[in-house]
C-alpha positions in Angstrom: 56.3 59.7 206.4 56.7 56.3 204.9 60.2 54.9 204.5 59.1 53.2 201.3 57.7 54.2 197.9 56.3 50.9 196.8 55.6 49.1 200.1 53.2 49.4 202.9 54.7 48.1 206.2 52.6 47.5 209.2 53.2 45.6 212.4 50.3 43.7 214.0 51.2 42.1 217.3 54.3 40.1 216.5 53.5 39.9 212.7 55.1 42.2 210.2 52.9 42.7 207.2 54.8 43.8 204.0 52.4 44.8 201.2 53.7 45.4 197.7 51.8 48.6 196.7 51.9 49.1 192.9 48.2 48.2 192.2 48.2 50.1 188.8 51.0 47.8 187.7 49.5 44.7 189.4 52.3 45.0 191.9 55.0 44.0 189.3 58.5 43.8 190.7 60.8 46.6 189.5 64.3 47.5 190.7 63.0 50.0 193.3 60.5 47.4 194.7 63.2 44.7 195.0 65.5 47.2 196.8 62.7 48.1 199.2 61.7 44.5 199.9 65.3 43.7 200.7 65.4 46.5 203.2 62.1 45.6 204.7 63.0 41.9 205.2 66.4 42.7 206.7 64.9 45.3 209.0 62.2 42.8 210.2 64.8 40.2 210.8 66.7 42.6 213.1 63.6 43.5 215.1 63.2 41.2 218.2 59.5 42.1 218.5 58.7 40.6 215.1 58.2 36.8 215.0 56.6 36.3 211.6 56.8 38.2 208.3 53.9 38.2 205.8 54.3 39.2 202.2 51.2 40.2 200.2 50.0 42.5 197.4 47.7 45.5 197.5 44.3 45.4 195.9 42.2 42.3 195.1 43.6 41.3 191.7 47.3 40.5 192.2 49.9 39.3 194.7 52.7 40.1 192.2 52.0 39.8 188.5 55.7 39.3 187.5 58.7 41.5 186.8 58.6 44.9 185.2 59.6 43.8 181.7 60.3 47.3 180.4 63.2 47.6 182.7 65.2 44.8 181.0 63.7 44.4 177.5 66.9 45.7 175.9 69.5 43.9 178.1 72.5 42.1 176.8 73.2 38.5 177.9 75.7 39.7 180.5 73.2 42.2 181.8 70.6 39.5 182.0 73.0 37.3 184.1 73.7 40.2 186.4 70.0 40.9 186.8 69.2 37.3 187.8 72.3 37.1 190.1 71.6 40.4 191.9 67.9 39.6 192.3 68.5 36.2 193.8 71.2 37.5 196.1 69.5 40.7 197.2 65.9 39.4 197.7 64.9 35.9 196.9 67.8 34.2 198.8 67.3 36.7 201.6 63.7 35.7 202.0 64.5 32.0 201.9 67.3 32.4 204.5 65.3 34.8 206.7 65.6 33.9 210.4 61.9 34.7 210.8 59.3 32.6 209.0 58.0 34.3 205.9 54.4 33.6 204.8 53.3 34.6 201.3 49.6 35.6 201.4 48.9 35.1 197.7 45.9 37.2 196.7 45.2 36.9 193.0 47.9 36.7 190.3 51.3 35.3 191.2 53.2 35.1 188.0 56.8 35.0 187.0 58.8 36.9 189.6 55.7 37.0 191.8 55.5 33.2 192.0 59.2 33.1 192.5 58.7 35.5 195.5 56.0 33.2 196.9 58.2 30.1 196.4 61.1 31.8 198.2 58.8 32.2 201.2 58.6 29.4 203.8 54.8 29.0 203.6 52.2 30.0 201.0 48.5 30.6 201.6 46.5 31.4 198.4 43.1 32.8 197.8 40.6 30.6 195.9 40.8 33.1 192.9 44.6 33.0 192.8 46.4 32.2 189.5 50.0 31.0 189.6 52.5 30.4 186.8 55.8 31.1 185.2 55.2 32.6 181.8 58.8 33.5 181.0 59.3 31.1 178.0 56.5 32.9 176.2 58.8 35.9 176.3 61.9 34.0 175.1 63.5 33.7 178.5 63.4 31.4 181.5 62.6 32.1 185.2 65.7 33.8 186.6 64.9 34.4 190.3 65.2 30.8 191.4 62.0 29.6 189.8 63.4 26.5 188.0 65.0 25.3 191.2 62.4 26.0 193.9 59.4 24.9 191.7 61.1 21.6 191.1 61.8 21.1 194.8 58.1 21.8 195.6 56.2 20.0 192.9 58.7 17.6 191.3 60.6 17.7 188.0 57.7 16.5 185.8 55.2 19.1 187.0 57.8 21.8 187.1 58.6 21.1 183.5 54.9 21.2 182.6 54.3 24.6 184.3 57.5 26.2 182.9 57.2 24.7 179.3 53.5 25.6 178.8 53.9 29.1 180.3 50.3 28.6 181.5 48.5 29.5 184.7 47.2 27.1 187.3 44.4 27.7 189.8 44.7 27.6 193.5 43.2 24.2 193.9 45.6 22.6 191.5 48.4 24.5 193.2 47.3 23.0 196.5 47.0 19.5 195.1 50.5 19.7 193.6 52.1 21.0 196.8 52.8 24.5 195.4 50.8 26.1 198.2 50.0 25.0 201.7 46.4 26.1 201.9 43.6 27.8 200.0 40.9 30.1 201.4 38.2 32.6 200.4 39.7 36.0 199.5 37.8 37.6 202.4 39.3 35.1 204.9 42.9 35.5 203.8 44.1 37.9 206.5 42.3 35.9 209.3 43.7 32.6 208.0 47.3 34.0 207.8 47.1 35.6 211.3 45.8 32.3 212.8 48.7 30.4 211.3 51.2 33.1 212.4 49.8 33.0 215.9 50.5 29.3 216.1 54.1 29.9 215.0 54.5 32.8 217.4 53.6 30.5 220.3 56.7 28.4 219.7 60.4 29.0 220.2 61.8 31.6 217.8 65.4 30.3 218.3 64.3 26.7 217.5 62.3 27.9 214.4 65.4 29.8 213.2 67.4 26.5 213.6 64.7 24.6 211.8 64.8 27.1 208.8 68.5 26.5 208.4 68.1 22.7 208.6 65.2 22.6 206.1 67.1 24.9 203.7 70.1 22.6 203.8 68.0 19.9 202.1 69.1 19.7 198.5 71.8 22.3 198.8 74.8 21.3 196.7 77.8 20.3 198.7 75.8 20.3 202.0 74.8 17.3 204.1 71.4 18.2 205.4 71.5 15.5 208.1 74.8 17.0 209.5 73.2 20.5 209.5 70.3 19.1 211.4 72.6 17.4 213.9 74.5 20.7 214.4 71.3 22.8 214.8 69.8 20.3 217.1 72.8 20.5 219.4 72.8 24.3 219.3 69.3 24.4 220.7 70.5 22.8 223.9 72.4 26.0 224.7 69.5 28.4 224.4 67.2 29.9 227.1 64.2 28.7 225.0 65.3 25.1 225.5 65.4 25.6 229.2 62.0 27.2 229.2 60.5 24.7 226.9 61.7 21.6 228.8 60.9 23.2 232.2 57.4 24.1 231.1 56.8 20.5 229.8 58.0 19.0 233.1 55.9 21.5 235.1 52.9 20.7 232.9 52.4 24.3 231.9 52.6 26.3 228.6 56.0 27.7 227.8 56.6 31.4 227.8 58.9 32.0 224.9 
């Protein structure tokens, strides 16, 4: 029996696939789905057998087509603030701070909360038919799950303003050109492309990657000196078994066994 109502969770080798499974709602994020994604990400982070986490959507039309608007259409300003704060703390920040790399396999629409989910991930691979956007201002609201901040960091202030202010959708190739996604592929090749990338990641030190995630995340964090975080994380690596194995393998001219 599945532990989840709105998710399909499957482990393939060292990769944990987490599929948002609400195809009739184009995989829109509702409260239950956010709770379940939180649980699935935390569980995957605690599993030593898992090295990479992949987020995707069920069906061929949509990754995640936004939030479930009917859940908050009658909210007060205070309830709106709580919705954004709880969502960021419970899910989007958890993804960004995951100690395992999270790849968003963007198949189809990634709008509103869906694009925010992809942007919180460490790497984004999109299908050629993907459409990405933040349409919130067309509803009289702004992105609330970190979208204004992460989009600006990825594409720059001018492009972020354009995407947010117009509430329009951009295609996969524009998203690639602007740096919003890492790669674009044919829809039929998405799983293969993601697994090939994940395999390259799995071949490297998981403890070093965890340190790299913390160092990269420090960039642009208010009140945090990213260079100092990098120095600290670099130093910590020297005390790990992976460092011993990696340097020994290099000196012995063999592949490391992490």
